[in-house]
N, C-alpha and C positions, 0 to 999 in steps of 0.2 A: 504494500500500500504506500502511496506517496501523499505528500501534503495536499494535493488537489482533491483527492478522495476525502480526506478529513475535512477540508474546507467545505466541500459539498455536503458532507454529513452535518457539520456545524450549522450551515445555512439552512438545511432542511428542518432543523429543530424549530425554526421560526416560520418558514414558508409552508410547512405542511398544513397550515390552517388550524393547528392545535392551539388551544388557549389554556393548556394545562400549565400551572405555575412552575412545574419542575423542568420545563423546557430550557430555561436559562441555565439551570444546573447541569443539564446534560451537555449543553454547549461548552460550559466551563470545564467539565470533566474531560471532554474530548480535547479541548485546546491545551489545557495545562497538565493533563494526565496521560492520555493515550498518545498524543502527538510526540511528546518527548520520550515516552517509553519505547517508541518505535525508532528512536534515533533521528527523528525529523525535527526541523525547526519550525516553530509557529511563525506565521507571516501576517502581513497587513490584512489579508482577506479573512483569515481565521479570527484574528483579534476583532476586526470590524463586525463580522457576523455575530460573534459572541457578545460584543457590546450592544448590538442591535437587539439580541434576544434579552439581554439584561434590561435594556431600555423599555422593551415591550411590557415587562413585568415590574417596572418601577424600581429596579435594583440599581439605583444611582451610585451607591458606594462601591459595588462590584465593578460597574462600568468605569468609574474613576480610577479604581485600582488597576484595571486592565490597561488604561491609558498610561499610567505610571510604569507599569510592568513593561510596556512596549519601549519606553525610554530606557529602562534598565537593561534590557537585552538588545538594545540598539536596533529595534525595528521602528522605522519612522512611521508615526501615526499619519493616516491619510484623512481627508475631509470626511469620508464616510464614518470612520471610527470616532472622530471628534464630534460629528453631528449626532451620532448615537449617544455619546456621553452627554452632550447638551440636552438631548431629548430626555434621557433618564433623569438628569438633574432637574429639568423643568417639571417632569411628572412628580418629582419628589419635593417640589417647591423650594429647591435649593438654588435660589437666584445668585447667591454669592459665588457658588461653584461655577455657575454658568458664566458669570462675568470674568472670573479668573481664567476659565478655559478660553473664552473669547480673546482676552488680553494676551494669552500665550500663543495664539495661533500664528501671529506674524513671526515669532521666534522659531516656529516649526515650519516656516515658509508656506503657510496655508492661509488662504483667504476665505472668509466666510461669505456666504450668499445672503440675500435678503431673508430667506427662510430661517437661517441660523440667527440673524440679528433679531428677528421677531420671536424666536423661541425664548430668548432671555428676557 
């Protein structure tokens, strides 16, 4: 199995139309458990898909930790991952975290769109 298969599996946790609260946990387990145990490296796609699953279920703390983890392992966050984190923080009414993330986007060489500006 390669990273693309795991990324698809992680994405399917959210896109399968399931609204079960455990879906974000399954994504997290695949990303941080299964992928490294197979000797693979997690990438932007896997992190972003997991952050989206967390956002869907209001897990803003986990989404924020994922973004920090990306920095730690030198995987550059992309706009999709940052937007998922913004969405999760917004759902959790964590406006300070939204503002901090928006302020940090230029340092990551990311630009936010109008939708991200309105999220916060």
